[in-house]
FIKOLZA-1660 file (N, C-alpha, C; in steps of 0.1 Angstrom, whole numbers, plus 5000, padded with zeros to 4 digits):
% residues 226
   i   px   py   pz ch aa at
   1 9639 2030 3496  A  X  N
   1 9633 2017 3494  A  X CA
   1 9618 2019 3499  A  X  C
   2 9608 2013 3490  A  X  N
   2 9593 2015 3495  A  X CA
   2 9588 2000 3497  A  X  C
   3 9579 2001 3506  A  X  N
   3 9573 1987 3511  A  X CA
   3 9558 1987 3509  A  X  C
   4 9552 1976 3505  A  X  N
   4 9538 1975 3502  A  X CA
   4 9533 1964 3508  A  X  C
   5 9523 1963 3519  A  X  N
   5 9517 1952 3525  A  X CA
   5 9506 1947 3517  A  X  C
   6 9504 1936 3510  A  X  N
   6 9494 1932 3503  A  X CA
   6 9484 1923 3511  A  X  C
   7 9489 1918 3521  A  X  N
   7 9480 1909 3529  A  X CA
   7 9486 1906 3544  A  X  C
   8 9477 1902 3553  A  X  N
   8 9482 1899 3566  A  X CA
   8 9482 1885 3568  A  X  C
   9 9494 1879 3567  A  X  N
   9 9495 1864 3569  A  X CA
   9 9492 1860 3584  A  X  C
  10 9486 1849 3585  A  X  N
  10 9483 1842 3598  A  X CA
  10 9493 1832 3602  A  X  C
  11 9505 1836 3606  A  X  N
  11 9515 1830 3609  A  X CA
  11 9523 1834 3623  A  X  C
  12 9528 1824 3629  A  X  N
  12 9534 1828 3643  A  X CA
  12 9547 1820 3643  A  X  C
  13 9558 1827 3650  A  X  N
  13 9571 1819 3651  A  X CA
  13 9577 1811 3638  A  X  C
  14 9577 1819 3625  A  X  N
  14 9580 1811 3614  A  X CA
  14 9596 1811 3612  A  X  C
  15 9601 1802 3605  A  X  N
  15 9614 1802 3601  A  X CA
  15 9615 1813 3589  A  X  C
  16 9625 1821 3588  A  X  N
  16 9627 1830 3577  A  X CA
  16 9639 1827 3569  A  X  C
  17 9635 1826 3557  A  X  N
  17 9645 1823 3547  A  X CA
  17 9648 1835 3536  A  X  C
  18 9660 1842 3537  A  X  N
  18 9660 1854 3530  A  X CA
  18 9672 1855 3522  A  X  C
  19 9673 1857 3509  A  X  N
  19 9683 1856 3501  A  X CA
  19 9681 1863 3488  A  X  C
  20 9691 1869 3481  A  X  N
  20 9689 1876 3469  A  X CA
  20 9698 1871 3459  A  X  C
  21 9697 1875 3447  A  X  N
  21 9707 1871 3437  A  X CA
  21 9721 1874 3440  A  X  C
  22 9731 1863 3436  A  X  N
  22 9743 1864 3440  A  X CA
  22 9753 1858 3429  A  X  C
  23 9763 1853 3434  A  X  N
  23 9773 1845 3424  A  X CA
  23 9765 1832 3420  A  X  C
  24 9766 1830 3406  A  X  N
  24 9760 1819 3402  A  X CA
  24 9746 1816 3404  A  X  C
  25 9739 1829 3406  A  X  N
  25 9723 1831 3409  A  X CA
  25 9719 1822 3421  A  X  C
  26 9726 1816 3429  A  X  N
  26 9725 1806 3438  A  X CA
  26 9713 1811 3446  A  X  C
  27 9714 1821 3453  A  X  N
  27 9704 1827 3462  A  X CA
  27 9691 1828 3456  A  X  C
  28 9689 1832 3443  A  X  N
  28 9677 1833 3434  A  X CA
  28 9671 1819 3433  A  X  C
  29 9678 1811 3427  A  X  N
  29 9677 1797 3425  A  X CA
  29 9670 1791 3436  A  X  C
  30 9677 1790 3446  A  X  N
  30 9669 1783 3459  A  X CA
  30 9655 1791 3463  A  X  C
  31 9657 1802 3465  A  X  N
  31 9644 1811 3468  A  X CA
  31 9632 1807 3460  A  X  C
  32 9634 1809 3445  A  X  N
  32 9625 1807 3435  A  X CA
  32 9620 1791 3439  A  X  C
  33 9629 1782 3438  A  X  N
  33 9625 1770 3441  A  X CA
  33 9616 1766 3451  A  X  C
  34 9620 1771 3462  A  X  N
  34 9610 1769 3474  A  X CA
  34 9596 1776 3472  A  X  C
  35 9596 1789 3467  A  X  N
  35 9583 1794 3465  A  X CA
  35 9575 1786 3456  A  X  C
  36 9582 1781 3445  A  X  N
  36 9574 1773 3435  A  X CA
  36 9570 1758 3439  A  X  C
  37 9579 1753 3447  A  X  N
  37 9576 1741 3452  A  X CA
  37 9567 1740 3464  A  X  C
  38 9566 1749 3475  A  X  N
  38 9557 1751 3484  A  X CA
  38 9545 1758 3482  A  X  C
  39 9544 1765 3468  A  X  N
  39 9534 1774 3465  A  X CA
  39 9530 1784 3476  A  X  C
  40 9540 1792 3481  A  X  N
  40 9540 1801 3489  A  X CA
  40 9532 1813 3483  A  X  C
  41 9526 1822 3491  A  X  N
  41 9517 1832 3489  A  X CA
  41 9526 1846 3491  A  X  C
  42 9522 1857 3483  A  X  N
  42 9527 1868 3485  A  X CA
  42 9520 1876 3495  A  X  C
  43 9528 1883 3504  A  X  N
  43 9523 1891 3512  A  X CA
  43 9529 1906 3514  A  X  C
  44 9539 1908 3509  A  X  N
  44 9546 1921 3509  A  X CA
  44 9555 1922 3497  A  X  C
  45 9557 1938 3493  A  X  N
  45 9567 1938 3484  A  X CA
  45 9577 1950 3488  A  X  C
  46 9588 1947 3484  A  X  N
  46 9600 1959 3485  A  X CA
  46 9603 1963 3472  A  X  C
  47 9603 1977 3470  A  X  N
  47 9605 1981 3456  A  X CA
  47 9616 1992 3458  A  X  C
  48 9624 1994 3449  A  X  N
  48 9635 2004 3447  A  X CA
  48 9629 2014 3438  A  X  C
  49 9627 2027 3443  A  X  N
  49 9619 2037 3435  A  X CA
  49 9631 2044 3425  A  X  C
  50 9643 2042 3427  A  X  N
  50 9652 2049 3419  A  X CA
  50 9662 2040 3412  A  X  C
  51 9658 2034 3401  A  X  N
  51 9667 2026 3392  A  X CA
  51 9681 2033 3389  A  X  C
  52 9693 2027 3388  A  X  N
  52 9705 2031 3386  A  X CA
  52 9709 2028 3371  A  X  C
  53 9699 2021 3363  A  X  N
  53 9702 2018 3350  A  X CA
  53 9690 2016 3342  A  X  C
  54 9690 2015 3330  A  X  N
  54 9679 2014 3321  A  X CA
  54 9684 2000 3312  A  X  C
  55 9672 1994 3307  A  X  N
  55 9673 1983 3297  A  X CA
  55 9672 1987 3284  A  X  C
  56 9683 1986 3276  A  X  N
  56 9681 1987 3262  A  X CA
  56 9677 1976 3254  A  X  C
  57 9665 1976 3249  A  X  N
  57 9659 1966 3243  A  X CA
  57 9661 1965 3227  A  X  C
  58 9671 1972 3224  A  X  N
  58 9675 1972 3211  A  X CA
  58 9666 1984 3202  A  X  C
  59 9670 1995 3206  A  X  N
  59 9665 2008 3200  A  X CA
  59 9655 2014 3207  A  X  C
  60 9651 2009 3220  A  X  N
  60 9642 2016 3228  A  X CA
  60 9646 2011 3242  A  X  C
  61 9644 2018 3252  A  X  N
  61 9646 2014 3267  A  X CA
  61 9636 2011 3276  A  X  C
  62 9637 2003 3284  A  X  N
  62 9627 1999 3295  A  X CA
  62 9634 2003 3307  A  X  C
  63 9624 2006 3318  A  X  N
  63 9630 2007 3330  A  X CA
  63 9629 1994 3338  A  X  C
  64 9639 1990 3346  A  X  N
  64 9639 1978 3352  A  X CA
  64 9627 1977 3364  A  X  C
  65 9624 1965 3368  A  X  N
  65 9613 1964 3379  A  X CA
  65 9621 1958 3390  A  X  C
  66 9628 1966 3398  A  X  N
  66 9636 1963 3409  A  X CA
  66 9628 1961 3421  A  X  C
  67 9621 1949 3423  A  X  N
  67 9613 1948 3436  A  X CA
  67 9617 1932 3439  A  X  C
  68 9612 1931 3451  A  X  N
  68 9613 1917 3458  A  X CA
  68 9601 1914 3467  A  X  C
  69 9598 1903 3468  A  X  N
  69 9586 1898 3475  A  X CA
  69 9589 1890 3487  A  X  C
  70 9581 1892 3498  A  X  N
  70 9579 1883 3509  A  X CA
  70 9568 1873 3506  A  X  C
  71 9570 1862 3508  A  X  N
  71 9560 1850 3506  A  X CA
  71 9559 1843 3518  A  X  C
  72 9547 1836 3521  A  X  N
  72 9547 1826 3532  A  X CA
  72 9539 1814 3530  A  X  C
  73 9542 1804 3538  A  X  N
  73 9534 1793 3540  A  X CA
  73 9535 1788 3553  A  X  C
  74 9530 1776 3557  A  X  N
  74 9529 1772 3570  A  X CA
  74 9544 1772 3576  A  X  C
  75 9545 1780 3588  A  X  N
  75 9557 1781 3596  A  X CA
  75 9568 1787 3588  A  X  C
  76 9567 1794 3577  A  X  N
  76 9578 1799 3569  A  X CA
  76 9576 1811 3560  A  X  C
  77 9585 1821 3563  A  X  N
  77 9585 1831 3554  A  X CA
  77 9596 1833 3546  A  X  C
  78 9594 1834 3533  A  X  N
  78 9606 1834 3523  A  X CA
  78 9607 1849 3516  A  X  C
  79 9619 1854 3517  A  X  N
  79 9620 1869 3510  A  X CA
  79 9630 1868 3500  A  X  C
  80 9629 1874 3489  A  X  N
  80 9640 1877 3480  A  X CA
  80 9638 1871 3467  A  X  C
  81 9649 1864 3463  A  X  N
  81 9648 1856 3450  A  X CA
  81 9650 1868 3437  A  X  C
  82 9643 1864 3427  A  X  N
  82 9642 1873 3413  A  X CA
  82 9656 1878 3409  A  X  C
  83 9658 1889 3405  A  X  N
  83 9672 1892 3401  A  X CA
  83 9676 1908 3406  A  X  C
  84 9690 1907 3411  A  X  N
  84 9695 1920 3412  A  X CA
  84 9696 1922 3428  A  X  C
  85 9702 1931 3432  A  X  N
  85 9703 1936 3447  A  X CA
  85 9702 1951 3447  A  X  C
  86 9700 1957 3459  A  X  N
  86 9700 1969 3460  A  X CA
  86 9714 1978 3454  A  X  C
  87 9712 1988 3448  A  X  N
  87 9724 1995 3441  A  X CA
  87 9731 2004 3450  A  X  C
  88 9726 2006 3464  A  X  N
  88 9733 2017 3474  A  X CA
  88 9732 2010 3488  A  X  C
  89 9742 2015 3494  A  X  N
  89 9744 2010 3507  A  X CA
  89 9731 2013 3517  A  X  C
  90 9723 2026 3513  A  X  N
  90 9712 2029 3521  A  X CA
  90 9700 2020 3519  A  X  C
  91 9699 2017 3504  A  X  N
  91 9688 2009 3502  A  X CA
  91 9691 1993 3507  A  X  C
  92 9703 1989 3507  A  X  N
  92 9707 1977 3514  A  X CA
  92 9705 1975 3529  A  X  C
  93 9706 1987 3533  A  X  N
  93 9705 1987 3549  A  X CA
  93 9690 1987 3553  A  X  C
  94 9682 1995 3543  A  X  N
  94 9669 1996 3545  A  X CA
  94 9662 1984 3544  A  X  C
  95 9666 1975 3533  A  X  N
  95 9660 1961 3532  A  X CA
  95 9664 1952 3542  A  X  C
  96 9676 1953 3546  A  X  N
  96 9679 1943 3557  A  X CA
  96 9671 1945 3569  A  X  C
  97 9669 1961 3572  A  X  N
  97 9661 1962 3585  A  X CA
  97 9647 1960 3584  A  X  C
  98 9642 1961 3572  A  X  N
  98 9627 1957 3568  A  X CA
  98 9626 1941 3571  A  X  C
  99 9636 1934 3567  A  X  N
  99 9635 1919 3570  A  X CA
  99 9636 1916 3584  A  X  C
 100 9644 1925 3593  A  X  N
 100 9644 1922 3606  A  X CA
 100 9631 1927 3613  A  X  C
 101 9625 1936 3608  A  X  N
 101 9612 1942 3613  A  X CA
 101 9602 1931 3610  A  X  C
 102 9601 1926 3599  A  X  N
 102 9590 1915 3598  A  X CA
 102 9593 1903 3605  A  X  C
 103 9605 1899 3607  A  X  N
 103 9608 1887 3615  A  X CA
 103 9605 1889 3631  A  X  C
 104 9607 1901 3635  A  X  N
 104 9601 1905 3649  A  X CA
 104 9586 1906 3649  A  X  C
 105 9580 1910 3638  A  X  N
 105 9566 1910 3638  A  X CA
 105 9559 1899 3641  A  X  C
 106 9565 1888 3634  A  X  N
 106 9559 1875 3634  A  X CA
 106 9566 1865 3645  A  X  C
 107 9575 1871 3651  A  X  N
 107 9582 1863 3663  A  X CA
 107 9589 1853 3656  A  X  C
 108 9597 1853 3646  A  X  N
 108 9606 1846 3641  A  X CA
 108 9618 1844 3648  A  X  C
 109 9623 1833 3651  A  X  N
 109 9636 1831 3659  A  X CA
 109 9649 1828 3652  A  X  C
 110 9645 1825 3637  A  X  N
 110 9656 1822 3630  A  X CA
 110 9656 1827 3616  A  X  C
 111 9667 1830 3611  A  X  N
 111 9669 1837 3598  A  X CA
 111 9680 1828 3591  A  X  C
 112 9676 1823 3579  A  X  N
 112 9687 1816 3571  A  X CA
 112 9688 1825 3558  A  X  C
 113 9699 1825 3556  A  X  N
 113 9704 1831 3543  A  X CA
 113 9713 1821 3534  A  X  C
 114 9716 1826 3520  A  X  N
 114 9722 1816 3513  A  X CA
 114 9728 1820 3501  A  X  C
 115 9738 1815 3495  A  X  N
 115 9744 1821 3484  A  X CA
 115 9755 1812 3479  A  X  C
 116 9764 1818 3471  A  X  N
 116 9776 1811 3465  A  X CA
 116 9788 1812 3474  A  X  C
 117 9797 1802 3473  A  X  N
 117 9808 1801 3477  A  X CA
 117 9821 1799 3466  A  X  C
 118 9827 1809 3463  A  X  N
 118 9837 1806 3451  A  X CA
 118 9848 1797 3458  A  X  C
 119 9854 1787 3449  A  X  N
 119 9863 1780 3453  A  X CA
 119 9871 1775 3442  A  X  C
 120 9884 1771 3440  A  X  N
 120 9892 1766 3431  A  X CA
 120 9893 1751 3432  A  X  C
 121 9885 1745 3442  A  X  N
 121 9885 1730 3443  A  X CA
 121 9877 1724 3431  A  X  C
 122 9882 1713 3426  A  X  N
 122 9875 1707 3415  A  X CA
 122 9863 1700 3422  A  X  C
 123 9851 1703 3416  A  X  N
 123 9840 1699 3424  A  X CA
 123 9834 1685 3420  A  X  C
 124 9836 1682 3406  A  X  N
 124 9831 1668 3402  A  X CA
 124 9817 1666 3406  A  X  C
 125 9809 1677 3403  A  X  N
 125 9795 1674 3401  A  X CA
 125 9789 1673 3417  A  X  C
 126 9798 1676 3428  A  X  N
 126 9793 1673 3441  A  X CA
 126 9799 1684 3450  A  X  C
 127 9792 1696 3447  A  X  N
 127 9797 1708 3455  A  X CA
 127 9792 1708 3473  A  X  C
 128 9801 1711 3481  A  X  N
 128 9797 1711 3494  A  X CA
 128 9789 1725 3498  A  X  C
 129 9782 1724 3509  A  X  N
 129 9776 1736 3515  A  X CA
 129 9784 1740 3528  A  X  C
 130 9789 1751 3529  A  X  N
 130 9796 1756 3541  A  X CA
 130 9786 1766 3548  A  X  C
 131 9786 1764 3562  A  X  N
 131 9777 1773 3569  A  X CA
 131 9785 1783 3577  A  X  C
 132 9781 1794 3582  A  X  N
 132 9786 1803 3592  A  X CA
 132 9772 1808 3598  A  X  C
 133 9775 1811 3612  A  X  N
 133 9765 1815 3621  A  X CA
 133 9767 1827 3630  A  X  C
 134 9756 1831 3636  A  X  N
 134 9757 1844 3643  A  X CA
 134 9763 1843 3657  A  X  C
 135 9767 1828 3661  A  X  N
 135 9773 1828 3674  A  X CA
 135 9783 1815 3676  A  X  C
 136 9791 1815 3685  A  X  N
 136 9799 1804 3685  A  X CA
 136 9793 1791 3690  A  X  C
 137 9783 1793 3699  A  X  N
 137 9775 1783 3703  A  X CA
 137 9769 1776 3690  A  X  C
 138 9762 1785 3684  A  X  N
 138 9754 1779 3673  A  X CA
 138 9763 1772 3663  A  X  C
 139 9775 1776 3659  A  X  N
 139 9784 1768 3652  A  X CA
 139 9788 1756 3657  A  X  C
 140 9789 1755 3670  A  X  N
 140 9793 1742 3675  A  X CA
 140 9782 1731 3674  A  X  C
 141 9768 1737 3673  A  X  N
 141 9758 1729 3672  A  X CA
 141 9759 1723 3658  A  X  C
 142 9763 1731 3647  A  X  N
 142 9763 1727 3633  A  X CA
 142 9775 1717 3632  A  X  C
 143 9788 1719 3640  A  X  N
 143 9796 1708 3638  A  X CA
 143 9792 1696 3644  A  X  C
 144 9784 1697 3654  A  X  N
 144 9777 1685 3660  A  X CA
 144 9769 1674 3651  A  X  C
 145 9762 1684 3642  A  X  N
 145 9754 1678 3630  A  X CA
 145 9762 1674 3619  A  X  C
 146 9775 1676 3619  A  X  N
 146 9784 1673 3608  A  X CA
 146 9781 1681 3595  A  X  C
 147 9780 1693 3599  A  X  N
 147 9776 1703 3588  A  X CA
 147 9789 1710 3585  A  X  C
 148 9793 1712 3573  A  X  N
 148 9806 1719 3571  A  X CA
 148 9805 1735 3574  A  X  C
 149 9815 1739 3580  A  X  N
 149 9814 1753 3585  A  X CA
 149 9827 1760 3576  A  X  C
 150 9824 1774 3574  A  X  N
 150 9831 1781 3566  A  X CA
 150 9847 1778 3570  A  X  C
 151 9857 1774 3559  A  X  N
 151 9869 1771 3563  A  X CA
 151 9880 1782 3567  A  X  C
 152 9877 1793 3565  A  X  N
 152 9886 1803 3567  A  X CA
 152 9880 1818 3568  A  X  C
 153 9887 1827 3574  A  X  N
 153 9881 1841 3576  A  X CA
 153 9878 1846 3562  A  X  C
 154 9867 1854 3561  A  X  N
 154 9864 1862 3548  A  X CA
 154 9855 1872 3550  A  X  C
 155 9853 1881 3542  A  X  N
 155 9845 1891 3541  A  X CA
 155 9831 1887 3533  A  X  C
 156 9819 1886 3538  A  X  N
 156 9809 1883 3529  A  X CA
 156 9798 1897 3528  A  X  C
 157 9800 1900 3515  A  X  N
 157 9793 1912 3510  A  X CA
 157 9779 1910 3505  A  X  C
 158 9773 1922 3503  A  X  N
 158 9759 1921 3497  A  X CA
 158 9749 1916 3508  A  X  C
 159 9737 1916 3504  A  X  N
 159 9724 1912 3513  A  X CA
 159 9727 1900 3521  A  X  C
 160 9731 1889 3512  A  X  N
 160 9732 1875 3519  A  X CA
 160 9743 1874 3529  A  X  C
 161 9752 1883 3531  A  X  N
 161 9760 1882 3541  A  X CA
 161 9755 1893 3552  A  X  C
 162 9752 1905 3549  A  X  N
 162 9749 1917 3559  A  X CA
 162 9736 1913 3567  A  X  C
 163 9726 1906 3562  A  X  N
 163 9715 1900 3568  A  X CA
 163 9718 1896 3581  A  X  C
 164 9729 1886 3580  A  X  N
 164 9733 1878 3593  A  X CA
 164 9738 1889 3604  A  X  C
 165 9746 1901 3600  A  X  N
 165 9748 1909 3609  A  X CA
 165 9736 1916 3615  A  X  C
 166 9726 1921 3608  A  X  N
 166 9716 1927 3612  A  X CA
 166 9707 1918 3622  A  X  C
 167 9706 1903 3618  A  X  N
 167 9702 1895 3629  A  X CA
 167 9709 1895 3642  A  X  C
 168 9722 1894 3641  A  X  N
 168 9729 1894 3652  A  X CA
 168 9726 1905 3661  A  X  C
 169 9727 1918 3656  A  X  N
 169 9725 1930 3663  A  X CA
 169 9710 1929 3669  A  X  C
 170 9702 1922 3663  A  X  N
 170 9687 1922 3670  A  X CA
 170 9684 1909 3677  A  X  C
 171 9692 1903 3681  A  X  N
 171 9690 1891 3688  A  X CA
 171 9684 1879 3684  A  X  C
 172 9685 1879 3669  A  X  N
 172 9679 1867 3661  A  X CA
 172 9689 1857 3659  A  X  C
 173 9687 1844 3659  A  X  N
 173 9698 1834 3654  A  X CA
 173 9696 1836 3638  A  X  C
 174 9708 1833 3634  A  X  N
 174 9712 1834 3620  A  X CA
 174 9722 1822 3614  A  X  C
 175 9717 1818 3602  A  X  N
 175 9727 1809 3597  A  X CA
 175 9729 1813 3583  A  X  C
 176 9740 1813 3578  A  X  N
 176 9742 1816 3563  A  X CA
 176 9750 1803 3557  A  X  C
 177 9742 1798 3545  A  X  N
 177 9746 1787 3539  A  X CA
 177 9751 1790 3525  A  X  C
 178 9764 1785 3521  A  X  N
 178 9771 1790 3510  A  X CA
 178 9776 1779 3501  A  X  C
 179 9769 1776 3489  A  X  N
 179 9773 1764 3482  A  X CA
 179 9785 1768 3473  A  X  C
 180 9794 1757 3473  A  X  N
 180 9807 1756 3463  A  X CA
 180 9804 1760 3450  A  X  C
 181 9811 1767 3442  A  X  N
 181 9810 1769 3429  A  X CA
 181 9823 1774 3422  A  X  C
 182 9826 1770 3409  A  X  N
 182 9838 1772 3404  A  X CA
 182 9836 1786 3393  A  X  C
 183 9825 1787 3386  A  X  N
 183 9823 1797 3377  A  X CA
 183 9811 1805 3382  A  X  C
 184 9813 1816 3387  A  X  N
 184 9805 1827 3393  A  X CA
 184 9793 1831 3384  A  X  C
 185 9797 1831 3369  A  X  N
 185 9789 1838 3360  A  X CA
 185 9779 1830 3354  A  X  C
 186 9780 1817 3358  A  X  N
 186 9771 1806 3352  A  X CA
 186 9761 1802 3364  A  X  C
 187 9747 1801 3359  A  X  N
 187 9738 1796 3371  A  X CA
 187 9742 1783 3375  A  X  C
 188 9744 1780 3389  A  X  N
 188 9749 1771 3397  A  X CA
 188 9740 1761 3403  A  X  C
 189 9732 1754 3394  A  X  N
 189 9722 1745 3401  A  X CA
 189 9726 1734 3410  A  X  C
 190 9737 1730 3410  A  X  N
 190 9741 1717 3418  A  X CA
 190 9745 1725 3432  A  X  C
 191 9751 1738 3433  A  X  N
 191 9752 1744 3444  A  X CA
 191 9740 1747 3453  A  X  C
 192 9730 1750 3445  A  X  N
 192 9715 1752 3448  A  X CA
 192 9708 1739 3456  A  X  C
 193 9711 1727 3448  A  X  N
 193 9706 1714 3454  A  X CA
 193 9714 1712 3466  A  X  C
 194 9728 1715 3467  A  X  N
 194 9736 1711 3479  A  X CA
 194 9729 1720 3491  A  X  C
 195 9727 1734 3488  A  X  N
 195 9722 1740 3499  A  X CA
 195 9707 1736 3503  A  X  C
 196 9699 1733 3494  A  X  N
 196 9685 1729 3496  A  X CA
 196 9686 1717 3506  A  X  C
 197 9695 1705 3503  A  X  N
 197 9695 1695 3511  A  X CA
 197 9700 1698 3525  A  X  C
 198 9711 1708 3526  A  X  N
 198 9715 1713 3541  A  X CA
 198 9703 1718 3547  A  X  C
 199 9694 1727 3539  A  X  N
 199 9685 1734 3546  A  X CA
 199 9673 1725 3551  A  X  C
 200 9670 1714 3542  A  X  N
 200 9660 1704 3548  A  X CA
 200 9666 1698 3561  A  X  C
 201 9679 1695 3561  A  X  N
 201 9684 1689 3573  A  X CA
 201 9681 1698 3584  A  X  C
 202 9686 1708 3584  A  X  N
 202 9686 1719 3594  A  X CA
 202 9672 1724 3600  A  X  C
 203 9663 1723 3591  A  X  N
 203 9647 1727 3595  A  X CA
 203 9639 1715 3598  A  X  C
 204 9642 1705 3595  A  X  N
 204 9635 1693 3597  A  X CA
 204 9621 1693 3588  A  X  C
 205 9622 1699 3575  A  X  N
 205 9610 1700 3567  A  X CA
 205 9615 1697 3553  A  X  C
 206 9608 1690 3545  A  X  N
 206 9610 1687 3530  A  X CA
 206 9606 1700 3522  A  X  C
 207 9614 1704 3513  A  X  N
 207 9613 1716 3506  A  X CA
 207 9608 1714 3491  A  X  C
 208 9610 1701 3485  A  X  N
 208 9606 1697 3472  A  X CA
 208 9617 1690 3464  A  X  C
 209 9611 1683 3455  A  X  N
 209 9620 1673 3445  A  X CA
 209 9628 1683 3438  A  X  C
 210 9642 1680 3438  A  X  N
 210 9652 1688 3430  A  X CA
 210 9654 1681 3417  A  X  C
 211 9648 1673 3411  A  X  N
 211 9651 1666 3400  A  X CA
 211 9653 1676 3386  A  X  C
 212 9644 1687 3386  A  X  N
 212 9644 1695 3377  A  X CA
 212 9656 1704 3377  A  X  C
 213 9661 1708 3390  A  X  N
 213 9673 1715 3390  A  X CA
 213 9685 1706 3385  A  X  C
 214 9686 1693 3389  A  X  N
 214 9696 1684 3385  A  X CA
 214 9696 1685 3368  A  X  C
 215 9685 1684 3362  A  X  N
 215 9683 1684 3347  A  X CA
 215 9688 1697 3341  A  X  C
 216 9685 1708 3347  A  X  N
 216 9688 1721 3342  A  X CA
 216 9705 1723 3344  A  X  C
 217 9712 1715 3356  A  X  N
 217 9725 1716 3357  A  X CA
 217 9731 1708 3347  A  X  C
 218 9725 1696 3342  A  X  N
 218 9730 1688 3330  A  X CA
 218 9729 1696 3316  A  X  C
 219 9718 1703 3315  A  X  N
 219 9717 1711 3303  A  X CA
 219 9730 1721 3302  A  X  C
 220 9732 1729 3313  A  X  N
 220 9744 1736 3312  A  X CA
 220 9756 1730 3308  A  X  C
 221 9761 1717 3316  A  X  N
 221 9770 1711 3313  A  X CA
 221 9773 1707 3298  A  X  C
 222 9761 1702 3294  A  X  N
 222 9760 1698 3280  A  X CA
 222 9765 1711 3270  A  X  C
 223 9759 1722 3274  A  X  N
 223 9762 1734 3265  A  X CA
 223 9778 1737 3263  A  X  C
 224 9783 1734 3274  A  X  N
 224 9799 1737 3275  A  X CA
 224 9808 1726 3269  A  X  C
 225 9800 1715 3266  A  X  N
 225 9807 1703 3260  A  X CA
 225 9807 1706 3245  A  X  C
 226 9796 1713 3240  A  X  N
 226 9795 1713 3225  A  X CA
 226 9806 1723 3219  A  X  C
% end
């Protein structure tokens, strides 16, 4: 994994939101929404130098652009979004460690990550967001705020789980937020909206109007009705 610093942001003790594409594209939808809504600025790029596949464009191939951006605004660093995740454990660990290093560099006290939570429960257009944290004490705080915590033991794979482990090892508070979804292969805009509302509640800051995400959810539902 290669890293390129393009700017030195003037920020101190920010919240870090870090998530990558996962089930239902939830991580990417939320990260991209925040970046667009808050007009964040790019300051660092993580790039995979060794693609593990090529894109057949119909008679000719292109190499994938596997890179992810760090962006910032007042009191906030946002990492990830876009498409894909690292294709090897070495790259995944390198990426998680870089997020930790950047968090320490700017004295971040909190890392939030987010993604999808696969469930068989009938959601009826109202998915819940479940959270898990890096400590029992922090989970008790979540329960005091009437935030739903993950209902059973499970393994969380990929960046959107492992970054919490790296945070815990490095003494940084971490919260993972996972929105319910039934169909992992379909973009899950309602799960993303649920996470955004939970994130706003926990961070005490407005992240933007989610009406466009609601419209996109409705468009997908209509396509399955036809």
